[in-house]
C-alpha positions in Angstrom: 23.8 62.6 -3.6 21.4 64.9 -5.5 21.6 68.3 -7.1 19.3 70.7 -5.3 17.6 73.8 -6.5 20.5 75.8 -5.1 23.0 73.7 -7.0 24.5 72.1 -3.9 25.0 68.3 -3.8 23.7 66.8 -0.6 22.7 63.3 0.5 19.5 61.8 -1.0 17.8 58.5 -0.2 15.7 58.1 -3.4 14.1 59.9 -6.2 11.8 61.9 -3.9 13.8 62.1 -0.7 16.7 64.4 -0.1 18.0 67.5 1.7 18.9 71.0 0.7 20.9 73.7 2.4 19.0 76.9 3.4 19.7 80.0 1.3 19.3 82.3 4.3 20.6 80.3 7.4 24.1 79.0 7.3 23.8 75.7 9.2 20.2 74.9 8.4 18.9 72.2 6.0 15.5 71.3 4.6 13.8 68.5 2.9 14.1 68.3 -0.9 12.6 66.1 -3.6 15.3 65.5 -6.3 12.6 64.3 -8.7 10.1 67.0 -8.2 12.4 69.9 -7.3 10.3 70.8 -4.3 10.4 70.4 -0.5 8.0 67.4 -0.4 10.5 64.7 0.6 8.8 61.3 0.8 9.6 57.7 0.4 9.5 54.2 1.9 11.4 53.4 5.1 14.4 51.9 3.3 14.9 55.2 1.4 14.8 57.2 4.7 17.3 54.7 6.2 19.6 55.2 3.2 19.4 59.0 3.6 20.3 58.6 7.3 23.3 56.5 6.4 24.4 59.1 3.8 24.0 62.0 6.3 26.0 60.1 9.0 28.8 59.3 6.4 29.0 62.9 5.2 32.2 64.8 6.2 30.1 67.4 8.0 29.0 64.7 10.5 32.7 63.9 11.2 32.9 67.5 12.4 29.6 67.7 14.3 29.3 64.1 15.7 32.5 62.2 15.1 31.3 59.0 16.9 28.2 58.7 14.7 30.3 59.3 11.6 32.8 56.6 12.6 30.0 54.1 13.4 28.6 54.0 9.9 31.7 54.0 7.8 31.3 50.3 7.1 27.8 50.8 5.6 27.6 51.6 1.9 24.8 53.9 0.8 22.4 52.3 -1.6 21.5 55.4 -3.6 18.1 54.2 -4.6 16.3 55.8 -7.5 13.7 53.2 -8.0 11.8 51.2 -5.3 14.5 48.5 -5.3 14.9 47.9 -1.6 12.8 45.7 0.7 9.7 47.5 1.7 8.0 47.1 5.1 4.8 45.1 4.8 1.5 46.5 6.0 1.6 44.1 9.0 5.2 45.3 9.9 4.2 48.9 9.7 1.1 48.3 11.9 3.3 46.5 14.4 6.1 49.0 14.4 4.1 52.3 14.2 0.5 51.3 15.1 -2.5 50.9 12.8 -2.8 54.2 10.9 -6.4 53.6 9.7 
């Protein structure tokens, strides 16, 4: 979880990958970079996967999608701050997402 510019603590998947609640729309959320305090959320795949797990484990998901919330309760968020997880190799990225060059 990270502290956002609005002071709300929401899931984050790394030092540059998080989410923030909208100040003007009640049930609307945006990307947020905990490190840079801006909306440029970015990070390797494992950070995005960690963010997804944290979102699905959040109590709000128990309300909006109970089956998804229940399905991930056995997974522990990793709460990366440094690039400590296993990154995808360039070959894996090309195979999974196509050659980006």
